[in-house]
Structure formats: structure tokens, C-alpha cells
C-alpha positions as CSV (number, residue, x, y, z in Angstrom):
1,M,2.7,-29.2,-15.0
2,S,5.6,-27.9,-12.3
3,H,7.2,-24.5,-12.9
4,V,10.9,-24.3,-11.8
5,Q,12.4,-21.9,-11.5
6,V,15.8,-21.5,-12.3
7,V,18.3,-19.1,-10.0
8,D,21.2,-17.6,-11.6
9,P,24.1,-18.6,-8.7
10,Y,26.4,-15.6,-9.8
11,A,23.6,-13.1,-9.1
12,P,24.0,-10.7,-6.4
13,E,21.8,-11.3,-3.5
14,P,19.3,-8.3,-3.8
15,V,20.4,-5.8,-0.5
16,S,17.9,-3.8,1.5
17,D,18.2,0.1,1.7
18,A,19.6,-0.1,5.4
19,E,22.0,-2.0,4.3
20,L,23.2,-0.1,1.5
21,I,23.0,3.4,3.3
22,D,25.8,1.9,6.1
23,R,27.9,0.9,3.4
24,V,27.6,4.2,1.9
25,L,28.0,6.3,5.2
26,A,30.9,3.7,5.2
27,G,32.8,5.3,2.4
28,D,31.4,2.8,-0.4
29,P,31.4,3.7,-4.0
30,K,30.0,1.3,-5.1
31,A,26.9,1.2,-2.4
32,E,26.2,4.8,-3.7
33,R,25.9,3.8,-6.8
34,A,23.5,0.9,-5.9
35,L,21.9,3.4,-3.8
36,Y,21.4,5.7,-6.9
37,D,20.7,3.2,-9.1
38,A,17.7,1.9,-7.1
39,H,15.8,4.9,-6.8
40,V,16.6,7.2,-9.7
41,D,13.5,6.5,-11.9
42,R,11.1,7.1,-9.7
43,V,12.8,10.7,-8.7
44,F,13.5,11.5,-12.1
45,R,9.4,10.8,-13.0
46,L,8.0,12.9,-10.5
47,V,11.0,15.6,-11.3
48,Y,10.1,15.1,-14.9
49,R,6.6,15.8,-14.5
50,M,7.0,19.1,-12.3
51,A,10.2,20.2,-14.5
52,G,8.3,19.2,-17.6
53,D,11.6,20.3,-19.1
54,L,14.4,17.5,-20.1
55,D,17.3,19.2,-19.5
56,R,15.7,21.3,-16.5
57,A,14.8,17.5,-14.8
58,Q,18.4,16.2,-15.3
59,D,20.1,19.0,-13.2
60,W,17.1,18.8,-10.4
61,V,17.6,15.1,-10.0
62,Q,21.3,15.5,-9.8
63,E,20.9,18.2,-7.5
64,T,18.4,15.5,-5.3
65,F,20.9,13.0,-4.6
66,I,23.8,15.4,-4.3
67,R,21.4,16.7,-1.1
68,A,20.7,13.3,-0.8
69,F,23.8,12.2,-0.4
70,E,25.2,15.3,2.2
71,K,22.0,14.4,4.1
72,L,22.3,10.6,4.6
73,G,23.7,10.3,7.9
74,D,20.4,12.4,8.9
75,F,18.1,9.8,7.7
76,R,16.3,7.7,10.4
77,G,14.4,5.5,8.6
78,E,10.9,6.8,10.3
79,S,9.8,7.0,5.9
80,A,10.8,4.3,3.7
81,L,14.1,5.9,2.0
82,S,12.5,6.2,-1.3
83,T,9.7,8.5,0.4
84,W,12.5,10.5,1.7
85,L,14.1,10.8,-1.6
86,C,11.2,12.2,-2.9
87,S,10.4,14.6,0.0
88,I,14.1,16.5,-1.6
89,A,13.1,15.5,-4.8
90,M,10.1,18.0,-4.8
91,S,11.9,20.5,-2.6
92,V,14.1,20.9,-5.0
93,S,11.6,20.8,-7.9
94,L,9.6,23.6,-5.8
95,N,12.2,26.0,-5.4
96,G,13.3,25.5,-9.0
97,L,9.8,26.1,-10.1
98,R,10.3,29.3,-8.0
99,K,13.3,30.4,-9.9
100,V,11.8,29.7,-13.6
101,K,9.0,31.7,-12.3
102,R,11.0,34.4,-10.6
103,S,12.9,34.2,-14.3
104,R,9.7,34.1,-16.6
105,E,8.6,37.2,-15.3
106,R,11.4,39.7,-15.9
107,E,11.5,38.3,-18.9
108,T,8.3,39.4,-21.1
109,S,8.5,41.8,-23.4
110,L,6.3,45.0,-24.0
111,D,6.1,43.1,-27.8
112,D,5.1,39.8,-26.5
113,A,1.5,41.4,-24.8
114,P,-1.9,41.5,-27.3
115,P,-3.2,45.1,-28.4
116,L,-6.1,46.4,-25.8
117,G,-8.9,45.0,-26.4
118,Y,-7.8,41.8,-28.6
119,T,-8.4,38.5,-27.6
120,P,-6.4,36.1,-29.4
121,R,-8.4,32.4,-30.1
122,E,-5.4,30.1,-29.9
123,A,-6.0,26.8,-32.4
124,D,-7.3,23.5,-30.7
125,P,-4.7,21.8,-29.1
126,D,-5.2,18.1,-28.4
127,L,-6.1,17.1,-25.1
128,K,-2.9,15.7,-23.6
129,A,-1.4,19.0,-24.5
130,R,-4.2,21.0,-22.8
131,L,-4.2,19.0,-19.6
132,A,0.3,19.2,-19.7
133,R,-0.5,23.3,-19.5
134,A,-3.5,23.3,-16.9
135,I,-1.1,20.8,-14.9
136,D,1.7,23.0,-15.4
137,G,-0.5,26.4,-14.5
138,L,-1.6,24.9,-11.1
139,P,0.2,26.4,-8.3
140,D,3.0,24.4,-6.6
141,G,1.3,23.1,-4.1
142,Y,-1.4,21.4,-5.3
143,R,0.6,20.4,-8.9
144,A,3.0,18.3,-6.4
145,V,0.1,16.7,-4.8
146,F,-1.7,15.7,-8.1
147,V,1.8,15.0,-9.4
148,M,2.4,12.1,-6.6
149,H,-0.7,11.5,-6.0
150,D,-2.2,11.1,-9.3
151,V,0.4,10.2,-11.2
152,E,2.8,8.8,-9.4
153,G,0.7,6.3,-7.0
154,F,1.9,8.3,-3.9
155,T,-0.7,8.1,-1.0
156,H,-1.9,10.4,1.3
157,E,0.4,10.1,4.1
158,E,3.4,9.1,1.8
159,I,3.0,12.9,-0.1
160,G,1.8,14.7,3.9
161,R,5.8,12.8,4.9
162,A,6.9,13.8,1.7
163,L,5.8,17.2,2.0
164,G,5.9,18.2,5.5
165,V,2.4,18.4,5.2
166,Q,-1.1,17.2,7.2
167,T,-2.3,14.1,5.6
168,G,-5.9,16.5,5.4
169,T,-4.3,19.2,3.7
170,S,-2.9,16.8,1.2
171,K,-6.5,15.5,0.3
172,A,-7.9,19.2,-0.2
173,Q,-4.8,20.0,-1.9
174,L,-6.0,17.1,-5.0
175,F,-9.3,18.6,-4.2
176,R,-8.7,21.4,-5.3
177,A,-6.0,20.5,-8.1
178,R,-8.5,18.6,-9.7
179,A,-11.2,21.2,-9.5
180,K,-8.9,23.7,-11.3
181,L,-7.9,20.9,-14.0
182,R,-11.5,20.3,-14.7
183,D,-12.4,24.2,-14.8
184,A,-9.1,24.8,-17.5
185,L,-10.6,21.6,-19.8
186,A,-13.6,22.1,-19.4
187,D,-14.1,23.8,-22.4
188,F,-12.2,21.2,-24.5
189,A,-15.7,19.3,-24.9
190,G,-17.5,22.4,-26.4
191,D,-14.7,23.4,-28.6
192,R,-14.2,19.9,-30.0
193,D,-18.1,19.7,-30.9
194,R,-18.0,23.1,-33.2
């Protein structure tokens, strides 16, 4: 049995990132939209996993693309456009996380503090919720490398280019992130057996 491929004669030809970049820089708004559409899903997944909040993620994705279009003339093509966009997204996300952390530190109320000597025991949440909290609790660099590598599938070389670190640094941070996650979740199996 032979397989016949039907081609839609009205379908647009695929366009390369390089061609889209040239058209965007020439002022073509359709090319800008096409470039955005081609990359927004991957950028959003990465940012959402870093932000842990839909509204924050949407804001940071918007900021990522605003910065990317402002700096598009500086893109030299030394890495894939998607890697360059993810490096901007990580920068926006890490800066955003620092602002959120500073804001939360100022908001801490003494009413929320437990009485001295009191150690509350939380109800046993499921593993997915515990893992999400453990990932959120990682230092920003570890979290970025863990999300990019283990969740999104970036290589250490791509992570290094995106974050401006050496490949060995990416590998070391991933190792440390995994160790911290193992420690954070170590009691999960023991709690479940009780």
C-alpha cells in the first residue's frame, strides 16, 4: 500500500526564523506576529514553571517578547532564536522572582508566626503539590537549570548559552537541585507509610 501525501496548495510556505527576523526588522507587523506565534508556547511553558502563577507568567511572557523585539537587531544568530528568547525569558523570570521574594519578605506579619516552641505538622499533601513547593523553594539558579533541563528538555549547552554560564556550572546546579529535591521529598515515603 502506498501512502499519498496531500498538499494544500493554499497553505503558506514555512518561513525560517532568519527570514522572519529580517521582515520584523523591516517593520512587517505580520512577521512580528508570526515570530511571536512560533515561539510563545515554549516561552510560556518555561516562564509559567518559573513563576508558578498564571497572571505573573502572562506578564513575564509579555515582557519577554517586548524586550526581544526591542533587542532583535542585536541577535547575531550564534544560537537558535528559541535559545536566545529563553535566555531573555529566564532573565525576566529571575528578576521577577527576586521582586516577588522582596515583596513577600516585607509582607510577613507577626500574626502569622507560630508560638515559640510550636512546630505545626501539616496534613499530608500529595506528591505533586509537595514537588511543586520543593521546586519553588530551590535557589533561583538551581530552579532555572532544573526546569530548563528536566522539565523542558534543554541540553546543558543550551542552558549555558541561555543563562550565560559554563556547561559544567549547569550540570553542577542540576545535580545540586536534584539533591535538594530528594532531601525535600525524602520524608514523603515515610509519611505515607504511617
